[in-house]
C-alpha positions in Angstrom: 96.8 411.3 8.3 95.3 409.5 5.3 91.9 410.2 3.9 90.4 406.8 4.3 90.2 406.7 8.1 87.7 409.1 9.6 89.2 410.3 12.8 85.9 411.0 14.5 84.6 407.5 13.7 87.9 406.1 15.0 87.7 408.1 18.3 84.0 407.1 18.8 84.8 403.4 18.2 87.7 403.5 20.6 85.7 405.3 23.3 82.9 402.7 22.9 85.2 399.7 23.1 87.2 401.2 26.0 84.0 402.0 27.9 82.7 398.4 27.5 86.1 397.0 28.6 86.2 399.1 31.7 82.6 398.1 32.5 83.8 394.5 32.8 86.0 395.2 35.8 85.4 393.6 39.2 85.2 395.8 42.3 88.9 395.1 43.0 89.8 396.5 39.7 90.7 393.3 37.9 89.0 391.5 35.0 87.4 388.2 35.8 86.0 387.6 32.3 83.6 384.7 31.5 84.7 381.6 29.6 82.2 379.9 27.2 80.3 376.9 28.5 81.9 373.7 27.2 80.1 370.6 26.1 83.3 368.6 26.8 83.6 369.9 30.3 79.9 369.4 30.9 80.0 365.9 29.6 83.0 364.9 31.8 81.5 366.5 34.9 78.2 364.7 34.3 80.0 361.3 33.9 82.0 361.9 37.1 78.9 362.8 39.1 76.9 359.9 37.7 79.7 357.4 38.6 80.1 358.9 42.1 76.3 358.7 42.6 76.5 355.0 42.1 79.3 354.6 44.7 78.2 356.6 47.7 76.0 355.5 50.6 74.0 358.5 51.5 70.8 358.7 49.5 70.5 362.5 49.6 74.0 362.9 48.1 73.3 360.2 45.5 70.1 361.9 44.4 71.7 365.3 44.3 74.5 364.0 42.0 72.1 362.2 39.8 69.9 365.4 39.5 72.9 367.5 38.6 74.0 364.9 35.9 70.5 365.0 34.5 70.6 368.8 34.3 73.9 368.5 32.5 72.7 366.1 29.9 69.6 368.2 29.3 71.9 371.2 28.6 73.9 369.0 26.3 70.8 367.9 24.4 70.2 371.5 23.4 73.7 371.9 22.0 73.9 369.1 19.4 75.0 370.2 15.9 73.1 369.4 12.8 75.7 366.7 11.8 74.9 364.8 15.0 78.1 365.8 16.8 79.0 368.2 19.5 81.6 371.0 19.4 83.7 372.3 22.2 81.5 375.4 22.4 78.1 376.4 21.0 80.1 378.2 18.2 82.4 375.3 17.3 82.5 372.6 14.7 81.8 369.1 15.9 84.7 367.2 17.4 85.2 363.5 17.7 86.6 363.8 21.2 83.7 365.9 22.5 81.1 363.8 20.8 82.4 360.6 22.3 82.5 362.1 25.8 78.9 363.4 25.4 77.7 360.0 24.3 79.3 358.4 27.3 77.7 361.0 29.6 74.2 360.2 28.3 74.8 356.5 29.0 76.3 357.0 32.5 73.6 359.4 33.5 70.9 356.8 32.6 69.5 359.1 29.8 70.2 356.9 26.8 66.5 356.0 26.2 65.2 359.5 26.8 67.6 360.9 24.2 67.8 357.9 21.9 67.3 360.0 18.7 70.1 362.4 19.7 72.4 359.4 20.4 71.6 357.8 17.0 72.9 361.0 15.4 75.9 361.0 17.6 76.7 357.4 16.8 76.4 358.2 13.1 78.8 361.1 13.4 81.3 359.1 15.4 81.3 356.3 12.9 81.5 358.7 10.0 84.6 360.3 11.5 86.4 357.0 12.1 85.6 356.3 15.8 88.5 355.3 18.0 90.9 355.4 15.1 90.0 359.0 14.4 90.5 359.9 18.1 93.9 358.4 18.2 94.9 360.1 15.0 93.8 363.4 16.5 96.1 363.1 19.4 98.9 361.0 18.0 101.5 359.7 20.5 100.3 362.1 23.2 98.2 360.1 25.6 97.3 363.1 27.8 93.7 363.3 26.6 93.1 360.3 24.4 93.5 357.8 27.2 91.2 359.7 29.7 88.6 359.9 26.9 88.8 356.2 26.2 88.6 355.5 29.9 85.5 357.6 30.2 84.0 355.7 27.3 85.0 352.3 28.7 83.3 353.3 32.0 80.2 353.9 30.0 80.6 350.5 28.2 80.9 352.3 24.9 84.3 350.9 24.2 86.2 347.8 25.4 88.9 348.2 28.1 91.2 346.5 25.6 91.1 349.7 23.6 92.4 351.8 26.6 96.2 351.9 26.8 97.7 351.5 30.2 99.5 354.4 31.8 102.7 353.9 33.9 101.3 355.6 37.0 104.0 354.0 39.1 106.5 356.5 37.6 104.7 359.2 39.6 106.3 357.7 42.7 109.8 358.8 41.4 111.3 362.2 42.4 109.8 365.0 40.5 113.2 366.1 39.2 113.4 362.9 37.2 110.1 363.4 35.2 111.7 365.4 32.5 114.0 362.5 31.7 111.4 359.8 31.7 109.7 360.7 28.4 106.3 360.1 29.9 103.4 359.6 27.5 101.5 362.6 29.0 102.5 366.3 29.3 103.6 367.9 32.5 100.2 369.3 33.6 98.6 365.9 33.3 100.2 364.0 36.2 96.9 363.7 38.1 95.4 362.0 35.1 98.5 359.7 34.7 97.9 358.5 38.3 94.1 358.3 38.5 93.3 357.2 35.0 96.3 354.8 35.1 94.9 353.3 38.2 91.4 352.9 36.8 92.8 351.0 33.8 94.9 348.9 36.1 92.0 347.9 38.3 89.5 347.3 35.4 92.0 345.4 33.3 95.0 343.9 35.1 98.2 343.6 33.1 99.2 340.1 32.0 102.8 340.5 33.0 103.0 339.5 36.7 106.0 341.7 37.4 104.2 344.7 36.0 101.2 343.9 38.0 103.2 343.6 41.2 105.1 346.9 40.6 101.8 348.8 39.9 100.0 347.1 42.8 102.7 348.3 45.2 102.6 351.8 43.7 98.9 352.4 44.2 99.0 353.9 47.7 102.1 355.9 47.2 101.0 357.4 43.9 97.6 358.2 45.4 99.4 360.1 48.2 101.2 362.1 45.5 97.9 362.8 43.8 96.5 364.1 47.1 99.5 366.3 47.7 99.0 367.9 44.3 95.3 368.7 44.8 94.7 372.4 45.6 92.3 373.5 48.4 89.6 374.2 45.8 89.7 370.5 44.8 90.2 371.4 41.2 93.4 370.3 39.5 94.5 373.3 37.4 91.1 374.7 38.3 90.1 372.7 35.2 86.8 370.8 35.1 87.8 368.1 32.6 91.0 367.1 34.4 89.3 367.1 37.8 86.4 365.1 36.4 88.7 362.4 34.9 90.3 362.0 38.3 87.0 361.8 40.2 85.4 359.3 37.8 88.5 357.1 37.8 88.7 356.9 41.6 85.0 356.4 42.0 84.9 353.7 39.4 87.3 351.7 41.5 85.4 352.0 44.8 87.1 355.1 46.1 84.3 357.7 45.8 84.7 358.5 49.4 88.5 359.1 49.2 89.5 362.6 50.1 90.7 363.4 46.6 87.4 362.3 45.1 85.3 364.2 47.7 87.3 367.4 47.2 87.0 367.0 43.4 83.2 366.6 43.6 83.1 369.7 45.8 85.0 371.6 43.1 82.4 370.4 40.5 79.6 371.5 42.7 81.2 374.9 43.1 81.8 375.6 39.4 78.5 374.4 37.8 76.5 377.1 36.2 72.8 377.8 36.7 71.9 376.2 33.3 73.6 373.0 34.2 76.8 373.5 32.2 80.5 373.9 33.1 83.2 376.0 31.5 86.7 374.5 30.8 88.2 376.4 33.8 87.1 378.6 36.6 88.4 381.8 34.9 91.4 383.5 33.3 91.5 386.4 35.6 95.2 387.1 35.6 95.4 386.7 31.8 92.4 388.9 31.2 93.7 391.6 33.5 97.2 391.8 32.1 95.8 391.8 28.5 93.4 394.6 29.5 96.1 396.7 31.1 98.2 396.4 28.0 95.3 397.2 25.7 94.3 400.3 27.7 97.9 401.5 27.5 98.0 401.3 23.7 96.6 404.8 23.1 98.9 406.8 25.3 100.9 404.4 27.6 99.1 405.8 30.7 96.2 403.8 32.1 95.5 405.9 35.1 94.5 404.4 38.4 92.8 401.1 37.5 93.0 399.7 41.0 94.2 396.3 40.1 97.9 396.7 41.1 97.5 395.2 44.5 95.4 392.3 43.2 98.0 391.5 40.5 100.8 391.6 43.0 98.9 389.3 45.4 98.4 386.8 42.6 102.1 386.1 42.2 103.2 382.7 43.5 105.5 383.1 46.5 106.4 379.5 47.1 107.3 376.3 45.3 104.2 375.1 43.5 103.1 371.6 44.6 101.9 370.7 41.1 104.9 371.4 38.9 107.4 372.2 41.6 107.9 375.6 39.9 110.1 378.1 41.8 108.5 381.2 43.4 108.0 384.3 41.3 105.7 383.3 38.5 102.0 383.9 37.8 99.3 381.5 36.7 96.2 382.3 34.6 94.1 383.2 37.7 94.6 383.9 41.3 93.2 380.6 42.6 95.6 378.1 44.2 95.0 375.5 41.5 96.4 377.7 38.7 100.0 376.9 37.8 102.7 379.4 37.1 103.4 379.6 33.4 105.6 381.6 31.0 102.7 383.4 29.2 101.0 384.8 32.3 104.2 385.7 34.0 105.3 387.7 30.9 101.9 389.4 30.8 102.1 390.3 34.5 105.6 391.7 34.1 104.4 393.9 31.2 101.3 395.0 33.1 103.3 395.9 36.3 105.5 398.3 34.4 102.5 400.0 32.9 100.8 400.3 36.2 104.0 401.5 37.9 104.4 404.3 35.3 100.7 405.2 35.6 100.6 406.5 39.1 101.9 403.5 41.0 105.2 405.0 42.2 104.1 404.7 45.8 104.3 401.0 45.3 107.6 401.1 43.6 109.6 398.9 46.1 107.0 396.2 46.1 106.6 396.2 42.3 110.4 396.0 41.8 110.6 393.1 44.2 107.9 391.3 42.3 109.3 392.1 38.9 112.8 390.9 39.8 111.4 387.6 41.1 109.3 387.3 37.9 112.3 388.0 35.7 114.4 385.4 37.5 111.6 382.9 37.1 111.4 383.6 33.3 115.1 383.3 32.8 115.1 379.9 34.5 112.3 378.7 32.3 114.1 379.2 28.9 114.6 376.1 27.0 117.9 375.0 25.3 116.5 375.9 21.9 116.1 379.5 23.0 112.3 379.4 23.3 110.0 379.4 26.2 107.7 376.5 27.2 104.5 376.8 29.2 105.1 375.2 32.5 108.3 373.2 32.8 111.7 373.7 31.2 113.2 370.9 29.2 110.3 368.5 29.9 109.7 367.1 26.4 108.4 367.4 22.9 104.7 366.8 23.5 102.3 369.6 22.8 102.2 372.3 25.5 105.6 371.2 26.9 107.7 372.3 23.9 108.7 375.9 23.3 106.1 378.1 21.6 106.5 381.2 19.4 103.7 383.1 21.2 105.2 382.3 24.6 108.7 383.3 23.5 107.7 386.6 21.9 105.8 387.4 25.1 108.8 386.6 27.3 111.1 388.6 25.1 108.8 391.6 25.5 108.7 391.2 29.3 112.5 390.9 29.6 113.0 393.9 27.4 110.5 396.0 29.3 112.5 395.6 32.5 116.0 395.5 30.9 116.8 399.1 31.8 115.7 398.6 35.4 117.7 395.5 36.0 120.6 395.5 33.5 121.9 391.9 33.1 124.0 389.9 30.7 121.6 387.0 31.4 118.7 389.1 30.1 120.7 390.2 27.1 121.6 386.6 26.2 118.1 385.3 26.8 116.7 387.9 24.4 119.2 387.1 21.7 118.6 383.4 22.1 114.8 384.0 22.0 115.1 386.0 18.8 117.2 383.3 17.2 114.5 380.8 18.1 111.8 383.0 16.6 113.8 383.4 13.4 114.2 379.6 13.1 110.5 379.0 13.7 109.3 381.4 11.1 107.5 379.5 8.3 108.4 379.8 4.6 105.4 382.1 4.0 106.6 384.5 6.7 104.1 383.5 9.4 104.5 382.1 12.9 102.1 379.6 14.5 101.3 379.8 18.2 100.8 377.2 20.8 97.8 378.5 22.7 95.4 379.8 20.1 93.6 378.1 17.2 91.2 378.7 14.3 88.7 376.0 13.5 88.6 377.0 9.8 92.3 376.4 9.4 93.1 373.0 7.9 95.5 372.2 10.8 93.4 374.1 13.3 96.3 376.5 13.8 96.1 380.3 14.2 99.0 381.9 12.3 97.3 385.3 12.5 97.5 385.3 16.3 101.0 383.8 16.3 102.4 386.3 13.7 100.8 389.3 15.3 102.3 388.4 18.7 105.8 387.8 17.4 105.7 391.1 15.5 104.9 393.0 18.7 108.2 391.6 20.1 110.1 392.9 17.1 108.3 396.2 17.5 109.2 396.6 21.1 112.8 395.9 20.5 113.0 398.4 17.6 113.6 395.5 15.1 110.5 396.0 12.9 112.7 396.8 9.9 114.5 393.4 10.2 114.0 390.8 7.5 111.9 388.3 9.6 109.6 391.1 10.8 109.1 392.5 7.3 108.3 389.0 6.0 105.7 388.6 8.8 104.2 392.0 8.0 104.0 391.1 4.3 102.2 387.9 5.2 99.7 389.7 7.4 99.0 392.4 4.8 98.5 390.2 1.8 100.2 386.9 1.8 97.7 384.9 3.8 95.6 386.8 6.2 93.7 389.8 4.8 91.5 389.3 1.7 88.1 390.9 1.1 85.3 388.4 0.9 83.6 388.1 -2.5 80.3 388.7 -0.8 81.5 391.7 1.0 80.5 390.1 4.3 84.0 389.8 5.6 85.8 392.5 3.7 89.0 393.4 5.5 88.4 391.0 8.3 91.1 388.6 9.4 90.4 385.0 8.7 89.2 385.1 5.1 92.2 383.4 3.7 92.5 380.4 6.1 91.3 377.1 4.5 88.2 375.3 5.6 88.4 371.8 6.9 86.0 369.0 5.8 84.3 369.1 9.2 80.6 370.0 8.9 79.4 373.3 10.3 77.3 373.7 13.5 73.6 373.4 13.2 72.5 376.0 15.7 73.7 378.2 18.4 71.6 377.9 21.6 73.1 380.9 23.2 74.3 379.2 26.4 75.7 382.5 27.8 72.5 384.5 27.3 72.2 385.0 31.0 75.4 386.9 31.0 75.0 388.9 27.8 72.6 388.4 24.9 74.5 387.3 21.8 72.8 386.9 18.4 73.1 383.5 16.8 75.9 383.2 14.3 75.0 382.0 10.8 76.1 378.6 9.5 79.6 379.4 8.4 79.9 377.8 5.1 83.1 379.8 4.5 85.5 381.3 7.1 84.1 384.3 9.0 86.4 387.1 10.1 86.6 387.8 13.8 87.1 391.0 15.8 89.9 389.3 17.8 92.0 388.3 14.9 91.4 391.5 12.9 92.3 393.7 15.8 95.5 391.6 16.5 96.6 392.0 12.9 95.9 395.8 13.0 98.1 396.3 16.1 100.9 394.3 14.5 100.7 396.2 11.1 100.7 399.5 12.9 104.2 398.6 14.2 105.3 399.9 10.7 102.6 402.5 10.0 104.3 404.4 7.3 105.2 401.4 5.1 103.4 402.2 1.8 103.0 398.5 1.1 101.1 397.9 4.3 98.9 401.0 4.4 96.0 399.7 2.1 95.6 396.5 4.0 95.9 398.2 7.4 93.3 400.8 6.7 90.9 398.3 5.2 91.2 396.2 8.3 90.7 399.3 10.5 87.6 400.3 8.7 86.2 396.8 9.1 86.8 397.0 12.8 85.2 400.5 13.1 82.1 399.1 11.4 82.1 396.1 13.6 82.3 398.2 16.8 79.5 400.5 15.4 77.4 397.4 14.9 78.2 396.0 18.4 80.1 393.0 17.0 83.0 393.7 19.4 80.8 392.0 22.0 80.6 388.8 20.1 83.5 386.5 20.9 84.9 383.9 18.5 86.1 380.4 19.5 89.8 381.1 18.9 91.1 380.2 22.3 92.9 376.9 22.7 92.9 375.1 26.0 94.8 371.9 26.8 94.6 369.1 24.3 93.0 370.9 21.4 90.0 372.0 23.4 88.6 375.2 21.9 86.9 378.0 23.9 85.9 381.6 23.6 86.2 384.3 26.2 83.8 387.3 26.5 86.6 389.7 27.2 88.8 388.9 24.3 87.1 390.9 21.5 86.9 393.9 23.9 90.6 393.7 24.8 91.9 393.3 21.3 89.7 395.9 19.9 90.8 398.5 22.5 94.4 397.6 21.8 94.1 398.0 18.1 92.0 401.1 18.1 94.3 402.7 20.7 97.3 402.1 18.5 95.4 403.5 15.5 94.7 406.7 17.5 98.4 407.2 18.0 98.9 407.2 14.3 95.8 408.9 13.0 95.2 411.7 15.6 95.5 415.0 13.8 98.4 417.2 14.6 97.6 420.2 16.8 97.8 422.7 14.0 95.1 420.7 12.1 92.5 421.3 14.9 
């Protein structure tokens, strides 16, 4: 044990973080978590309800929807940044996409005059950023989010329908197996938007080509039936507020507010609104939060005891073909709601958690766990792409964001396959792991880092999060006993000094991850209204004129660096980061989440459970290394 880390402070910090994480459990033993309220989600929901209110007959319903839209815009009015724009969360830089959607919501809700001053600031921000050109530049050739945003703005008469590209919704009538070959302009999870938004564009601005008009006119009913078949009982596509809102507003704007899809979608919005009038991006990340928590609690000793979430996790496994992506049985989605879609990251996390729970007193459930694990392994093996990596939802779909292979997904899948390799020896597993490692080696950047698909950092010039990506990949090398390999050592060197850890000149962020990422030109937020204060008081964050370290990223880097704890070149950086984390926990900063989560289409979020989970995992690993030997007591 080195002299820098005080064991008693380490133990106290671990016990504090562990206690706080365990306190977040639901009665069934799992972790529901709480996603940040989202200005983008709130804006799209307000727009949808306002449009529906203008297209339903019953006055009580119309007034209820209008009142809810008014509450939403009132919440939005309290979240505007000093630069006139809105960020994805109350801790996020302003975004062209979110600001355009918020502006549209104010107009559709009939609140433009009431909030004229705010809208003047929003218009100044949008014009300064480049308007529609900037929006298109942000999303490139991926129409998944750009076209729905422009459709929402066109419905609010803020842009011309000429600016809204048409979407080939008629292709949704083809067999699902063909989609991967069609090179659609949207990613796999966005088929509901392809249909509903595509139809809205079709009805509001007919194509000039008579043949195209005829084909699309004939495809309206059939594609609408497909849209209905994909809608889960909750009414929420992917359990996501923005996607569902885009579908609802598109149908309602074409006179179909009373259609079953629109009515169920409205029901979902009513069920997910928060008491302050805001919406999160999704209902919750319960499966993801639970599997992360199980892994973090196992970091100290490998035994998590009787957490009581085993049955819940087993019940969350999908047992049939999913109607949304046609995914085979055996995978897990991000929560246990029917609208969640099986994906590689959550299936990998569930497989890792099941083994921990089985080895922590769950032997009486061994037969059921093994059956579930075998189905999950088969599902993962079938998902691997030809490049050796793992995508999120659909194998071989395309190259658009969130459909291509990802380093974080691949590293997670490799860990899951390896964890069960001795239970179910298989040449298929051996080959899949080798191909996955080849993919990771090929994706490593020249500086030694890896960039993930599902996490971001708003201070990074490209909004990437190489700290998260590198840490996650290094855990795969650790689990496979390959931490001494050349790619792993390069990644460790990058974390320790090549790009991640650097003491702040002011001392404010010394040792904290994030100090070396570059700051974009985007202005900083003006204030933090504390939209989640009803859940847990959080102090306002300062205006970040320079990158601030986060508990999440620092903890992730610590756990990765401790994969090679005796490497003398890593020890100084590792211990400096550990000390920063110890001080952060002592000050209660492990309960202050940072907006590092990345949802669909570059939509940022934060999750209340993340800093607790990652702090427990890092401190647990540190305890393994720094606990004094028995003879020292």
